[in-house]
Steps between C-alpha positions, in 0.01 A plus 500: 500500500724205431656335807812398315630339184322187371627164643673415174740792564567408864628147417836460329517204263698224656718217353339155493518319834740234361766769433475640850512168678784368277714801584453437861568131474822494297680725755738628247595174335357605167510880523662532164221303334219681672645841442460453128140409505196727469178390645153493330382775727812716491401861587494744218467876488167633635251600234385858473258615761149392415624250240494126512799269512571326168528118525857377559640323196592133565849466620742258336696444821242429765579257778246262368673486165835380642590144414416248768869394531598856604229517769607164625860619515400800706307288747780240535714768662261569774508348855259204526241704697496777245496264206188325625333837584550616138191275418287783654621753229227400257324202357764473223772480771332241712710211393812670364707411817417130459683477168775752570837331445761493773295597815697524822268346767691601813276485801544671832563329837133491606352422157198267483607169333148460363532830318841398351344169396214663317725755325746236379218282373368786281838586352521367142826685416849431616602581864851665541513477880307348792566527872293403802538432878268215594365421843438151643169378354556648160816314401314274272418779264871536399493172295220611279666848461825345392330288225326804370817711513701243318252528208518873516879517473569657837857646532510617859341280767511557878293272735542543880328234721473638855645280766423468862504249788314190388465603135634251252675628191314487177586226248550676171340332196738370232333753261757759634741344257269583209560879552780482241491878426610588848785752545445555873363244760464576869349229726458498877355247745437206271640158379612456148470162319772345303559667151438293180828330383674599187325824462621866555183580701576885524704577187456883549524528873750762623382552858415220756405575858408217737416570860379222742463271201529123545610218264330193646544257206869475435641768727813688390502315166174669400646836588816428296290394200285812525797732492665317217186519290514879510776572253452881511482535871665816633360549854460216748370553859453194719367564853397248767464206256365167631610156415427141624869491597454769765354238732813276453861522593608832349854350429358239271279707281527463123698775323337749256711700252386849405629586155358749263714666221313829513442537873600851633332511842483209747352506847474185721364561857353301793465600857302202602589209282827310437753502222342285235822388340515752209815565308591775254605395155601715204362854525708691241268819519460527870516847654319501830460220762344479837536180719348510839448170691460459877571123475765400244573132471804384698681373196443820291823586311514875489801518281309299241200717556668831442729404215229527227404836629835659401335731253250663731495882561287484818503219754295452817602199708397364843816327636434209731693396814781251435771377709768571239541752218219396259665687210853373544627415150279744314712589195265674266513875471181711509622768257156648436378504864428855594244458783516234775254456784582242766265365775752378749654558848844538645468240776741244373850494344381271223213744407744800485745297285220411265402873465857604429545217247205626306614859516850410371336361188307819423765756393254745337247508792352852548214444745514263809201447738502283813179396656596360843298202619604388845366147552759419765760640733841625383740201518818681439642854560732614230717808487581726209835311464316191399305693233814669373659162459219418254568807281588447131588743232189625320269439794244780519693673208172640346280497808334838541184680577428677174229727644724617791791575262270705276349680797835636618570630155152658487548683829832647383346620172179636669701688756670691214169565325332660806237230562213623711291182558674162566339166593709178541347185635696171486355150478632393836383378843551747787774766452652290226870462423554777245659819624410819308796679352620820689407691193151505646624786730588705190134523382453821676213615282274225628140583589373146534714209615364149551735203578399143582671173599858633480774646714641847526875565529670735742435854391804709396612775741402764237132383482257765636170344403239538226375859541219473237354169630124491548445127527731234658412123508734237649354144492714221637810716461808407703727782625848481673545512874434859650343608178202653703661840489526488119125429486439795730712719280324391179164583652597832667681618185190465294268787603236413232470131612141416503494111499724270703472122508738291699388138463729237659810710479769269637775668697807287557601441861318479831574847650306782332569874530212728589397697194221746415261509218399873444338634188274802518322425170463129550141385424535126498713279729536125505728305735472115500758273642560198729718707729508842642805685366496787740338766287319797647257743339515873501346800312235317287259785481366407155449129564162365379561125488709283725569125520713366801520126487793362717481146633755544773516859642801617702439453872561873568272623226270781627167444316326803639775716350481304177123540449512866596677556163188372318236740638438656158465173298182394325599132449701300760618137488668400833632171636399512871800393720472216741602640842429404861321832559292744294753629246293805425418592864520879519417566135334848512513616135188493291500360138235743372566423132524124533234335270646152439686288752655148447626325808692175541401409847345215700259436776709247703660737743331775710797732453470493113115552522565806719758634252250455217232699680745778589540557130132458415401751767737758335333469151152648527457551123582139411291371204676169401654254749686193396648250750741233394558231765852351468510126501633346821593158626319588829208254526291720728450858633749597771259747656124443474279802511122550464282767337516710818871542461446677156210698636722637765738641237211672318490873445252693291765579224586136425336378183303826467552517120588126438348370182698189387686237722698219366658217727737250336630169629234483772516182710152572654640460853293673780708822517460561123131425511447734784685773309264440207197527720638815652556669161154406381339640811683837488563593137189700404594573151639154407392365171730202429691259734722245315626203701751261348547186701841340518432157348879406510547519872396164639360642823250743343147463618245342262345760267145380569546571867624857432219578246227401753660730764541797267140463377384569859721804568320827537582761227456866584526597129179405306692469175780275637563185295751232608680290231669181632735291292815281521829654403577212264219286370380349172247696295229252579540515870538878494165536327326284759640671806474851353124449410419344835665774706391792299128405495488393860660826624330745274160363600583550867672845460252692708666687791 
């Protein structure tokens, strides 16, 4: 009897390999082209049983029959890695990428310069774009690349020369000026020679970005000539430029005029260097300007500087310290200015007058941002009367927060439309400054409410809560004084509430009313804040997950009563309080369902260690334990204990089911090391112990010393593995430490 159909019927005819590989390479760039092709081996209808398949007629539209220029066009749209790999499609494809016009050779951060050098040398077609980050030792390759790229008509060129202590900037070859097809040039960490005279060196350039670039020959004159030789320039970014004049008296530097008829975006910045004497000439097309210098020249005329910028729509300016109003006499009007960002302070009268002078000349301003930079103490204390005296008609006439205006209107409309799920988060720091419109209390159909970085108004007397609410999230929400009872009412009036998150809810005032969180169907509770706002917990019979993270608990907080509310949870995160005595002494309840426990605690005080063990003894089913050690400025342990101290706290139920332990921000002090040894010697089912050393804290013990100790600790679990690494460390160092610890501990993992 036959064991099955012949092999010819088991195998389905496949398309030629070049079709399959090309489809995977182009990644959709030529989908329209490929969808119209039929391969030489395109599958046809199966022949009758027992018959033979007739030979396929030659196709007129096979991939091999496509003109070479079409194949090159397809390859030219691929990333450089895929373009080169297309040579593996077939013998006919071996050199297509080399002649493909307009390749984009954009290399990643860790690319090998030798590979880039070889690929560029084999390219016979034009190169549309080239970018590379060079390390010290391979800078010299750039000059050869630039000469080749100039011949290949490169349009987009980005070269970054990595800088570091003791590394000299690379001297760019004059061949850079032969790249006359450039439309975008980005250079970083190099010196540029003087441009040829009487020649528009970059006639097509629209984007020029120079960061950490020096002009050693003729200083600012070379920069001025470079800009003037780019007639189509639209974007100019200058950051930390270097000139020979930087070493001389900054008040005697030669002036450089920046003028470009098509320039729309200008950014000039320097945090380290000095003002190199630049001036702004005619910029008739300018729309966006950013000027940020830490060290302006003392004779800088800011009225003269800002006058050519009267057409801008967005302006960012760092204002320097001056003894007098630096903008006195500013007469131009910034009619188009919509967005203004000022890096300044309010320490001096002269600085405040300069700010107001600029604001008076921006009648259509809509967005205003202050970034306060206090470099000195406040010299004068001004009252509101002084500021009112500076008021002028039209000041702040159009200033508004467009998003907030719209939000209030949205809330009003949504309340009338019976909205059920509402999420509003504002781009602010802390509680923010925007107060939600009282219409929020009319959205009585809400089932899910999430608010962030905003403030709530006083609730109307008729407000009775959100009866259908199932999820409530307040993150950095400010509420009025004595609003605690409103929160209590919102929670208690929602019998279906299952998720409650109160993260940094900010209650105005210093005296807080006692209030109760009770929700019989609540399954997830999160409370995170700097201060304890007097809340209590009751009737949380359905709770499964709880997070309590309070930096400064109330002095009268009963922690035994608090934790008794969590006996049914499966996951618990708890910030252990810092008290003089055992805060959990007398805890008798058992957390039979608790599988995962995260504790923020430390091993510096005996009282806190006792509190920690009081909780651990009450969790016999614990599987995962994570301990986060808060950073402290204490340079040593207050109470020093040994392994016998931990052994005295041992009971048979502790760690009986423990499988995974994680400790973060470990300083490797003796108490922590003794705890690690204790866990390894008692947890019989332990499989993984992750230790993250605090490499930021200056008093952490050396990692090598800790590794040697841990390798010697007895482990009662035969499968226990210990993983040791730094919290923040480079990839290279992480690999070395990780490999060393893992191998040394696994090999010595016998009980």
